[in-house]
N, C-alpha and C positions, 0 to 999 in steps of 0.2 A: 681616164674613165672613173675617177674616184666617186663621183656622185652615183653613177649607175651601180657600182659595186656596193655602195652603202644601201641603196634601195633593195638590191638583191638580198643582202643580209636580213633586212627587215621582213621581206616577203616570206622568208622561211617560217615566220611565226604567225602567218595569217591562216585562218581556218574558215571554210565555208560550211554552213550548216543549213539544212532544209527541214523545218518542222511542219508536221501535219496537225492542224488544229481543227476545231469543230466545223467551221464554215470556210476555211481557207488554208492555203499553204503560206508559210512565212520563211523567207530566205534571210539568213543573217551572215554578216561578215565580222569576224572578231580578229583582234591582234593580241595574242596572249603572251605576256612576259611576267614572270613571277616577282621580279624586283619592281621598285618604284622610282619616281623621279624622272620619268621619260614621257614623251608624247610624240605623236605623229599626226600632222594635219594633211588631209588628203581629199581629193575629189574622186567620186566614184560614179559608175553607171552599172546598174544591174539589169539584165535582159532575160526574159523568159522566151526562149526561141522555139517557134513552131515551124512547120514545113513551109507554109506560105507567108506567115506574118510573125512578127515579134512584138512583145510588149516590154518597154523599157522605161526606167526612171533614173534621173541623175540627182546627185546630192553632194553634200560635203560632210565630213566627219572628223572628229578628233579622237584618236585612240590614245588612252593613257592608263588602261587597266582592264580588269575583268568586266567592269560594268559598262564599258564603252563599246559601242558596236554600230554598224549600219544595218538596216533591215528594210524589207519590202514585202507587203502582203499581196497575195493573188487569190481572189475568190475561186472556189472550185469550178464554177461554171466557165470562168475565163481560162482557168488552168486546163480544162478538158479540151479546149480548142487549140492548145499548144502541144498536146501529147502526141508523140509519134512512136509507133511500135511499143506502146505501153511505157514510154520513157518521156520524162520532161527535162529538157536541157536548160540549164541556168548558167549564164555567163556573168562574171564580174570583171569590170575594167577599173583599174585604180591608178591614179596619178598622185604620187607623194609630193607635196609642196614644201613641207618643213618638218624637220626632225630635231628634237632636243633630248638631251640626256643620254646620248650614245657615245661611248668612248671612241677615241680615234682608232683603236685597234679593231673595233667592230667594222669599220668601213675601209680598212686597209686592204682587204682582199688577200691577206697573207694566209693561205691555206696551210702552210707548213706549221704555223703556230696554232691554228684552229683545230686541226685534226689530231687524233690520237688512236692508237691501236689497243683494243681491249682483247685480251686472250682469255678464252673460256675453254678450259681443257685443251683439246688439240685444235680448236678453231680460233681464228682471229677476225675481229670486226673493226673496220676503220670507221670511226664515228666523229661527228662534229662536237667538240667539247662544249662549246657555248650552247648549242641546241639541247644537248643532253643535260647540261647543268640547269638550264631554264625549265626543264621538265622533271627534274629530280633533285631533291635536296641532298641526297646521298652523293650523287656525282658532282654537284656543285661544291660540296665540301672536299671531295676527293681530288678534284682537278685544281681548285683555286684556293683552298684553305689548309690543305695538308702539306706540311713542309717535307714530309717523307716522299710524297708522290709528285710534288711540283717539279715541272721541267722534264719529266719522263716522257718518252715517245711511245712506250708500251707498258700497260698495266695488266696484271693477271687478276681475274675475278674468281673467287672461290665459291663453292657450294651452289652452283647454278648449272643447269643443263644448257648446252649450247643451242639446241633447237628451240627451247623455251625462250632463251634470251633473244634469239633471232626474231621470234614472233613478237616479243615485247617491243623490240626496236621498230618493227614494221607498224605496230599499232601506234606508237608515238609519232611516227612519220606520216601517219594516215595512209600508208601503202596497203594496208590490209584491215578489213573490218573485224570487230570482235564478234564471235559466234559461240554457240553452246559448247563446241569442242575446245575452244581456247580460253574461255572466260576465266576458268579457275586458275589456269597457269598465269594469265595476265594479272589477275588479282594478287596472286602470291608475289610476283615480282614487283608490282606497283607498290605493295606494302613494304617489301624488302628494301626497295630503293627510294621510298617516300616520294612517289610520283602522284601528286594530287590530281593532275589532269587525267592520267590513266585510271585512277580509282573512280573518278567522277564518270568517265565514259563507261566503265564496267557497271557502275550502279545504274546508269541510265539504260544500258542494254538489258540488265536483269529486270528492271521495272517494266520496260516497254516492249521488249521483243523476245526474251528468252522463254524457252519451253522447259527449263529446268524445274524440278519439283520444289514445292514450297519449303520443304525442310532444308534443301541445299541453299536456297535464297536466304532464309532466315539465319542459317548458320553463318553465311558469308556476311550478312548485315551486322551480326554481333561481332564476329571475329575482326572485321575490317572497319568497324564503326561507321557503317553506311546508314545514317539515320532515316533518310527518305525511303530506302529499301526496307528497312525494319518496319516503318509505319505502313508501307504497302502490304507487307507480309501479314502484319497484325490484322489489317482490314480484310484479308482474304481467308482468315481462319474461321471456318463456318461450322465446325463441329469439334467435340471433345477428342475425336479420333485424330483430327489434324494436330491438335496440341500434344496428344500422347505420342504421335509419331515424331514430333520435334523433340520432345523430352527424352525419348529413348535413344537418340543419337549421341555421338560423342560430344558432350557439351561441357567440356572442362573449362572453356573460356566464358561460359555463362556465369555472370556474377549474381549476387542476391537480388539486385534490381530487376534483372531479366526474369528470374524465377518468379518474382512478385508479380510482374506484368502478365506472365503466362497463367499464374494462379487466378488473378483477377479476371482474365479472359475466360478461363474455364468456368468460373463461378457465374459469369454473365451469360453463359450458354445453357444454364440450367432451365 
C-alpha cells in the first residue's frame, strides 16, 4: 500500500475554505507546505449538495505553493436552493495523479519516526513532527535542525500553558475554530512558535468576525506585525476619542512610525 500511504500523507496538508463574496460563495481547495520544490497533480470534483439536487464541477489542478489552488463560485440564488437547515454542504473529491519533491520517508508510513511527544508541564501531547514543522519555523528547527534535540522521542516545552498549547494544536489541525475567547492565546503562541499560517488565520478572524474592541485589534496588529489588520483598524478610527483610547493603552511596542501615523490620523480628524 505505499501509494495510498503517500497520498494520505499529502492530504494532511489540504484545507478547504469557503468565502462569502458580494454576489456569490466561493469554495477553495489549498495544499499548503512552507517548503519549495514540490508539486502535486490532481483531478478534483467539488459539489454543493442540496436535499434533492446537487451542483458539481470537475477539473484538474497542480498544487505547488501558496498561490496554487482549485476554486468554484456559486451565485447566492443557486446557493439558496442547496441550503438545508441553514447549512450548505460542500464536498471535495480528489484523485492524486502525480507527486514530485517528496522524500521517501514522507511516504513510508513509518509513524514511529513521524511522531514525537511534547511535554508541557504535566501534560503530554503526541504530535506529527512533519505536520508541526510545516506549520511552525520554531518546530522545524527544533525537530530537524537542532543537534541537541534530534532523535529524541520526547521534548519538554517551557513557558507555555498546557491548555493554551492544546488549543493552539487544535487550531493548526483545523479541529477547532478561532473565536474571541481564544484569539489572543493563539496569537501569542503563533508568534512564539513562528507559525505564519496561525497568524494569518488570527488576522483574518480579527478583520472579518471578531467583536473585540478596536484598541485590542490595533494593539495586536502592531505587536504581531499584522499589516492588513492595522490598515483595517486605521480605517475604523472615526474620532479623536478612538485614537486617545488606543494611545492610553500599554503601547511599549509602538515605535516612532506608529505614533506618527496616529498623530497624522488625529490631525486629519480636525
